[in-house]
C-alpha positions in Angstrom: 15.5 -24.6 -104.7 18.9 -22.9 -104.4 20.4 -25.4 -106.8 17.6 -24.7 -109.3 18.1 -21.0 -109.0 21.8 -21.5 -109.4 21.4 -23.6 -112.6 19.0 -21.1 -114.1 21.4 -18.3 -113.3 24.1 -20.2 -114.8 22.1 -20.8 -118.0 21.1 -17.2 -118.1 24.7 -16.2 -117.7 25.8 -18.5 -120.4 23.1 -17.1 -122.8 24.0 -13.6 -122.0 27.7 -14.3 -122.5 26.9 -16.0 -125.7 24.9 -13.0 -126.9 27.7 -10.6 -125.9 30.3 -12.8 -127.7 28.2 -13.0 -130.7 27.5 -9.3 -130.9 31.1 -8.6 -130.5 32.1 -11.0 -133.1 29.6 -9.5 -135.6 30.9 -6.1 -135.0 34.5 -7.1 -135.3 34.5 -9.3 -138.2 31.4 -10.1 -140.2 33.5 -12.4 -142.2 34.8 -14.1 -139.3 31.3 -14.4 -138.2 30.3 -16.0 -141.3 33.1 -18.4 -141.0 32.4 -19.0 -137.6 28.6 -19.3 -138.1 28.9 -22.9 -138.9 31.3 -23.4 -136.0 29.1 -21.3 -133.8 26.0 -23.1 -134.8 27.8 -26.2 -133.9 29.0 -24.8 -130.7 25.6 -23.4 -130.0 24.1 -26.8 -130.5 26.7 -28.3 -128.3 26.1 -25.5 -125.8 22.4 -26.0 -126.0 22.9 -29.7 -125.5 25.2 -29.0 -122.6 23.0 -26.4 -121.3 20.0 -28.7 -121.7 21.9 -31.5 -120.0 22.9 -29.1 -117.2 19.4 -27.8 -116.9 18.1 -31.3 -116.8 20.6 -32.3 -114.2 19.9 -29.1 -112.3 16.2 -29.7 -112.6 16.7 -33.3 -111.4 18.8 -32.1 -108.5 16.4 -29.3 -107.8 13.5 -31.9 -107.9 15.4 -34.1 -105.5 16.3 -31.1 -103.2 12.8 -29.8 -103.4 11.4 -33.2 -102.6 13.7 -33.6 -99.7 12.9 -30.0 -98.5 9.2 -30.6 -98.9 9.5 -33.9 -96.9 11.6 -32.1 -94.3 9.3 -29.2 -94.2 6.3 -31.5 -94.0 7.9 -33.3 -91.0 8.7 -30.0 -89.3 5.3 -28.8 -90.0 3.7 -31.9 -88.7 5.9 -31.8 -85.6 5.1 -28.1 -85.0 1.4 -28.9 -85.6 1.6 -31.7 -83.1 3.4 -29.5 -80.5 0.9 -26.8 -81.1 -1.9 -29.2 -80.6 -0.3 -30.5 -77.4 0.3 -27.0 -76.2 -3.2 -26.1 -77.1 -4.6 -29.1 -75.2 -2.4 -28.3 -72.2 -3.5 -24.7 -72.2 -7.0 -25.8 -72.6 -6.7 -28.1 -69.6 -5.1 -25.3 -67.6 -7.7 -22.9 -68.7 -10.5 -25.2 -67.7 -8.8 -25.9 -64.3 -8.3 -22.2 -63.8 -11.8 -21.6 -64.9 -13.0 -24.2 -62.4 -11.0 -22.6 -59.6 -12.3 -19.2 -60.6 -15.8 -20.6 -60.5 -15.2 -22.1 -57.0 -13.7 -18.9 -55.8 -16.6 -17.0 -57.3 -19.0 -19.2 -55.6 -17.2 -18.7 -52.3 -17.1 -15.0 -52.8 -20.7 -15.1 -53.6 -21.4 -16.9 -50.4 -19.2 -14.5 -48.5 -20.8 -11.6 -50.1 -24.2 -12.9 -49.2 -23.0 -13.3 -45.6 -21.6 -9.8 -45.6 -24.7 -8.5 -47.1 -26.8 -10.3 -44.5 -24.5 -8.9 -41.7 -24.7 -5.4 -43.2 -28.5 -5.7 -43.3 -28.6 -6.8 -39.7 -26.3 -3.9 -38.7 -28.4 -1.6 -40.7 -31.5 -2.9 -38.9 -29.8 -2.4 -35.5 -28.7 1.1 -36.5 -32.2 1.9 -37.4 -33.4 0.6 -34.1 -30.7 2.6 -32.3 -31.6 5.6 -34.2 -35.2 5.2 -33.2 -34.0 4.6 -29.6 -31.8 7.7 -29.7 -34.6 9.7 -31.0 -36.7 8.5 -28.1 -33.9 9.2 -25.6 -33.4 12.6 -27.1 -37.0 13.4 -26.8 -36.9 12.1 -23.2 -33.8 14.2 -22.5 -35.4 17.3 -23.9 -38.4 16.6 -21.6 -36.1 16.1 -18.6 -34.2 19.2 -19.5 -37.4 21.1 -19.5 -38.4 19.5 -16.2 -34.9 20.2 -14.7 -35.2 23.9 -15.8 -38.6 24.1 -14.1 -37.2 22.3 -11.0 -34.2 24.5 -10.9 -36.4 27.6 -10.9 -38.6 26.1 -8.2 -35.4 25.2 -6.2 -34.1 28.7 -6.5 -37.4 30.0 -5.2 -37.2 27.5 -2.3 -33.6 28.4 -1.5 -34.6 32.1 -1.3 -37.3 31.1 1.1 -34.9 28.9 3.1 -32.3 31.6 3.3 -35.0 34.0 4.6 -36.2 31.4 7.1 -32.5 30.6 8.1 -31.9 34.3 8.8 -35.0 34.3 11.0 -33.9 31.1 12.7 -30.4 32.4 13.3 -31.8 35.5 14.9 -34.2 33.4 17.0 -31.4 31.0 17.9 -29.2 33.9 19.0 -32.0 35.2 21.2 -32.5 31.7 22.6 -28.8 31.2 23.3 -28.6 34.6 25.0 -31.6 33.8 27.2 -30.2 30.2 27.8 -26.8 31.7 28.9 -28.7 34.1 31.2 -30.6 31.2 32.8 -27.7 28.7 33.0 -25.1 31.3 33.9 -22.8 29.7 31.3 -21.3 30.9 28.1 -21.5 28.9 24.9 -17.8 28.0 25.1 -18.1 26.9 28.7 -21.1 24.7 27.8 -19.2 23.1 24.9 -16.2 22.5 27.2 -18.4 20.8 29.8 -20.1 18.7 27.1 -16.8 17.6 25.6 -15.5 16.7 29.1 -18.6 14.6 29.7 -18.3 12.9 26.4 -14.5 12.3 26.9 -15.1 10.8 30.3 -17.8 8.5 28.9 -15.5 7.5 26.0 -12.6 6.8 28.4 -14.8 4.6 30.6 -16.1 2.7 27.6 -12.6 2.3 26.1 -11.2 1.1 29.4 -14.0 -1.4 29.7 -13.4 -2.6 26.2 -9.6 -2.8 26.7 -10.1 -4.7 29.9 -12.5 -7.1 28.2 -10.1 -7.6 25.3 -7.2 -8.1 27.6 -9.1 -10.7 29.7 -10.1 -12.6 26.6 -6.5 -12.5 25.3 -5.3 -13.7 28.7 -7.6 -16.7 28.6 -6.6 -17.6 25.1 -2.9 -16.9 25.6 -2.8 -18.9 28.9 -4.4 -21.9 27.2 -1.9 -21.8 24.3 1.1 -21.1 26.6 0.2 -23.9 29.0 -0.3 -26.3 26.0 3.1 -25.4 24.5 4.9 -25.5 27.9 3.4 -28.8 28.8 4.3 -30.3 25.5 7.9 -28.9 25.7 8.5 -30.3 29.3 7.0 -33.7 28.3 9.5 -33.9 25.4 12.5 -32.8 27.5 13.5 -34.7 30.7 16.7 -33.8 32.5 19.0 -36.5 33.6 19.1 -35.2 37.1 18.1 -31.9 38.6 20.6 -31.1 41.4 24.3 -31.5 41.6 26.1 -30.0 44.6 29.4 -28.3 44.2 31.9 -30.1 46.4 33.0 -27.9 49.3 33.8 -30.6 51.8 36.8 -32.9 51.4 36.4 -36.2 53.3 39.4 -37.9 55.0 39.9 -41.5 55.9 41.4 -40.5 59.2 41.8 -37.4 61.3 45.5 -38.2 61.5 45.8 -36.8 57.9 44.8 -33.3 59.1 48.1 -32.8 60.8 50.0 -33.9 57.7 47.9 -31.5 55.6 48.6 -28.6 58.0 52.3 -29.3 58.2 54.9 -28.0 60.5 53.8 -24.6 61.7 51.1 -24.7 59.1 53.5 -24.4 56.1 51.7 -27.0 54.0 48.3 -25.5 54.4 49.6 -22.0 53.7 51.4 -23.3 50.6 48.2 -25.0 49.4 46.1 -21.8 50.0 48.7 -19.7 48.2 48.9 -22.1 45.2 45.1 -22.6 44.8 43.7 -19.3 46.0 41.1 -21.1 48.1 40.8 -21.1 51.9 41.3 -24.5 53.7 39.4 -24.7 56.9 40.5 -27.5 59.3 38.1 -27.6 62.3 36.6 -30.1 64.7 34.5 -31.7 62.0 35.5 -35.3 62.1 37.2 -36.7 59.0 36.4 -33.6 56.9 38.1 -30.5 55.6 36.1 -27.5 54.3 37.3 -25.8 51.1 36.0 -22.2 50.8 36.3 -20.0 47.8 34.0 -17.7 45.7 35.7 -19.1 42.6 34.4 -22.6 41.9 37.5 -23.4 39.7 39.8 -22.6 42.5 37.8 -24.7 44.8 37.9 -27.6 42.4 41.7 -27.2 41.9 42.1 -27.4 45.7 39.9 -30.5 46.0 41.7 -32.4 43.3 45.1 -31.3 44.6 44.2 -32.5 48.1 43.0 -35.8 46.7 46.3 -36.4 44.9 48.4 -35.3 47.8 46.6 -37.5 50.3 46.7 -40.5 47.9 50.5 -39.9 47.3 51.3 -39.3 50.9 54.1 -36.8 50.1 52.9 -33.4 51.3 55.3 -30.6 51.4 55.4 -27.0 49.8 57.4 -28.0 46.7 55.2 -31.1 46.1 52.1 -29.0 46.6 53.1 -26.4 44.0 54.0 -29.1 41.5 50.7 -31.0 42.1 48.6 -27.8 41.9 50.2 -26.8 38.7 49.5 -30.2 37.1 46.0 -30.2 38.4 45.3 -26.7 37.1 46.7 -27.6 33.7 44.6 -30.8 33.6 41.5 -29.0 34.8 42.0 -26.4 32.0 42.2 -29.2 29.5 39.2 -30.9 31.1 37.2 -27.6 31.0 37.9 -27.2 27.2 37.0 -30.9 26.7 33.7 -30.5 28.6 32.8 -27.4 26.6 33.6 -29.1 23.2 31.7 -32.3 24.2 28.7 -30.1 25.3 28.7 -28.2 22.0 29.0 -31.4 20.0 26.1 -33.1 21.9 23.9 -30.0 21.3 24.9 -30.0 17.6 26.1 -26.3 17.7 28.8 -25.2 15.3 30.9 -22.1 14.9 31.2 -21.3 18.6 34.3 -19.3 19.5 37.0 -21.2 21.4 36.8 -18.8 24.3 33.0 -19.3 24.6 33.5 -23.1 24.4 35.9 -22.8 27.4 33.3 -20.7 29.2 30.7 -23.4 28.6 33.1 -25.9 30.2 33.6 -23.6 33.2 29.9 -23.8 33.9 30.4 -27.5 35.0 32.0 -26.2 38.2 29.4 -23.5 39.0 26.0 -24.0 40.7 23.0 -21.8 41.4 20.8 -22.6 44.4 22.3 -26.1 44.2 21.5 -26.6 40.5 24.6 -27.2 38.3 24.9 -24.3 35.9 26.1 -26.4 32.9 23.2 -28.9 33.3 20.8 -26.0 33.7 22.2 -24.4 30.5 22.0 -27.6 28.5 18.4 -28.2 29.8 17.5 -24.6 28.9 19.0 -25.0 25.4 17.0 -28.2 24.7 13.9 -26.6 26.0 14.4 -23.5 23.8 14.8 -25.7 20.7 11.7 -27.8 21.5 9.6 -24.7 22.3 10.7 -23.0 19.1 9.7 -26.1 17.2 6.3 -26.1 19.0 5.8 -22.5 18.1 6.4 -23.3 14.4 9.6 -21.4 14.0 12.1 -22.3 11.2 14.9 -24.8 11.9 17.4 -22.0 11.7 15.5 -20.0 14.4 15.2 -23.2 16.5 19.0 -23.7 16.2 19.6 -20.0 17.2 17.2 -20.4 20.2 19.2 -23.5 21.4 22.5 -21.5 21.0 21.1 -18.6 23.1 19.7 -21.1 25.7 23.2 -22.6 26.2 24.9 -19.2 26.5 22.3 -17.3 28.5 24.2 -17.7 31.9 27.7 -17.5 30.5 28.3 -14.2 32.3 28.2 -16.1 35.7 31.5 -17.8 34.8 33.4 -14.8 33.5 37.0 -14.7 34.5 37.2 -10.9 35.1 35.5 -9.2 38.0 33.0 -6.5 37.1 30.0 -4.7 38.6 27.8 -5.7 35.6 25.0 -8.3 36.0 25.7 -11.7 34.6 23.1 -11.1 31.8 24.7 -7.9 30.6 28.2 -9.4 30.9 27.1 -12.5 29.0 25.7 -10.3 26.2 28.9 -8.3 26.0 30.9 -11.5 25.8 28.7 -12.8 22.9 29.0 -9.5 21.1 32.8 -9.6 21.6 33.1 -13.0 20.0 30.9 -12.3 17.0 27.7 -14.1 18.0 24.5 -13.3 16.1 22.7 -10.1 17.3 19.6 -12.1 18.1 21.6 -14.5 20.4 23.2 -11.4 22.1 19.8 -9.8 22.7 18.4 -13.1 24.1 21.3 -13.4 26.5 21.1 -9.8 27.7 17.3 -9.7 28.0 16.5 -13.0 29.8 16.2 -11.0 33.1 14.5 -8.0 31.4 17.6 -5.8 31.7 17.6 -5.2 27.9 14.6 -4.6 25.7 13.7 -7.7 23.7 13.7 -7.2 19.9 13.0 -10.7 18.6 11.0 -13.8 19.2 13.9 -15.8 20.5 14.4 -13.6 23.6 11.1 -14.4 25.3 11.6 -18.1 24.5 14.9 -18.1 26.3 13.4 -16.3 29.2 10.5 -18.7 29.5 12.7 -21.8 29.2 15.2 -20.4 31.8 12.3 -20.0 34.2 11.0 -23.6 33.4 14.4 -25.1 34.1 15.1 -23.1 37.2 11.7 -22.8 38.9 10.3 -26.3 38.4 10.0 -28.5 41.6 13.3 -30.2 42.6 15.4 -28.1 40.3 17.0 -25.9 43.0 17.4 -25.9 46.7 17.9 -23.2 49.3 19.3 -23.1 52.8 16.4 -23.3 55.2 17.3 -20.0 56.9 17.3 -18.0 53.6 14.1 -19.7 52.5 12.3 -18.8 55.7 13.6 -15.2 55.4 12.3 -14.9 51.9 8.9 -16.2 52.9 8.7 -13.7 55.8 9.7 -10.8 53.5 7.0 -11.8 51.0 4.3 -11.7 53.7 5.6 -8.4 55.3 5.7 -6.7 51.9 2.1 -7.6 51.3 1.0 -6.5 54.8 2.5 -3.1 54.3 -0.4 -2.0 52.0 -3.6 -0.5 53.3 -6.6 -2.7 53.5 -4.6 -5.9 53.7 -5.9 -8.2 56.4 -3.7 -11.3 56.1 -1.0 -12.6 53.7 0.1 -16.1 53.2 3.1 -17.4 51.2 2.3 -20.7 49.6 3.8 -23.4 47.4 7.4 -22.9 48.7 7.1 -19.1 48.1 5.9 -19.3 44.5 2.4 -18.0 45.3 1.3 -15.2 47.6 -2.3 -15.0 48.7 -3.5 -11.7 50.1 -6.8 -11.4 52.0 -8.2 -7.8 52.1 -11.0 -6.1 54.0 -14.0 -5.7 51.8 -15.0 -2.4 53.4 -11.7 -0.7 52.6 -10.8 -2.4 49.2 -13.1 -2.3 46.2 -13.1 -4.8 43.3 -11.3 -2.3 41.1 -8.7 -1.5 43.8 -8.1 -5.3 44.3 -6.8 -5.5 40.7 -4.6 -2.5 41.3 -3.3 -3.9 44.6 -2.4 -7.2 43.0 -0.4 -5.4 40.4 1.3 -3.1 42.9 2.4 -6.0 45.2 3.8 -7.9 42.2 5.8 -4.9 41.0 7.2 -4.3 44.5 8.2 -7.9 44.8 9.9 -7.7 41.4 11.8 -4.5 42.3 12.8 -5.3 45.9 13.4 -9.1 46.2 15.5 -11.8 44.6 13.9 -15.1 43.9 14.1 -18.0 41.4 11.3 -18.4 38.8 8.1 -16.3 39.3 5.7 -15.5 42.2 1.9 -15.5 41.7 0.1 -12.8 43.7 -3.6 -13.5 44.4 -5.8 -10.9 46.1 -9.0 -12.3 47.7 -11.8 -9.9 48.6 -15.0 -11.3 50.3 -18.1 -9.4 51.4 -20.7 -11.1 53.5 -24.2 -9.8 54.1 -25.7 -11.4 57.2 -29.2 -10.8 58.6 -31.5 -12.8 61.0 -35.2 -13.6 60.7 -36.8 -13.7 64.1 
């Protein structure tokens, strides 16, 4: 189309140019025009032919261009139409899918709306029912309010009547109290005081009876459990042996050695006594020398030194001092070794070196013939077993075993003091950083310090089990008979006591009283008083059971 328009424009331009040239030529020179007419005609013809040819070529080109453009436009149009159709179809499908989704959603909404509508209807029904119920309640409340108002008015009237009657009753009561005080010769305060005293006495009597009953029941239960635990503990713990005597007599092969031990003018025996600190007694006892000392270590040093000197045969002051020094050094090492072995056997750790040494010193100390170290080891094992029987934790059981081993450590203290062995042992344990529970158990096993934990009574009980069981200890016959006599005399010193018998090697005291002088209640008190007096005035191993026996016989004859 552009080419066509260009050709047409060209033709038009040519024509316009021709007209202009022609007009100009006519004006300029008519003659020349005439001359040129022929030429112009020719040129015009040629121009027309050229223009015709150009127009035809332009038309041909325009037709071709137009045909190509039309074909191209047709293709573009067809493609756009196809794209439009595809887009339309796609939009149609999307629209239908969206429409379907909308329809499903509308149906769901419709169902939901129907459910909501039903729920609203139900709530509306319930609200109507509640409204009706509230109306009924309101009517009932109004009725009750009216009844309450009437009742309040009636109550106020009755209160006024009661107040009037109370005033009358108070006046009558005052008159009655006045007349009663005149008759009883007691004021109101005195009567109240007597009544309170009577009630108090009755309450005290009832409470004492209740307490006594509770205590008796607790004793029965506690005795059963305690016996069970103690029996199980003793069954699980058997000592290797019960008695080991401390050596105080040195046996000789011949009495001829006595003179050698004494030496010229007694210098050997004096040197031995000075070196050991023990007293050597050489008397008429055949083939024996008595070694006497309150310190068991000194006595053991003297015994071992004598044994070496007699075996060696060279007995003189210089040799005595040398042997005693060696024996003392070896005994110190032996004491430490004994303590360490004991601690390892009992599986106790962290014990101070000084306390370990004190444990070793127990090996050379005895109490009533019972070796102190064996007694302490036995007590330690008993404590651990009893703690386990009572259900204590392993840590507490280990602590009980530790306290059982150390409970008599004050008996082997190196320094002299007026303190009892329990208090001294407690101070030693505190000094060497033992646990406060262990310190308390050591100090309280003879009730000299108040117990503040469960371990202390366990140590006290196991100490009594180890020391008081049959065969554990022995006494000299003279001191034993003296203790038995003191027991019986102490019981006979009380009023109403008819006879007293010490039984079971002094572990039980049976007291027979006169039934006319001693009541059942006083018999209980008498048993307690005798036990307390024994505890305060006498020394004894273990415990002593005091039994008071009261018997009343009613005799009559049928004739």
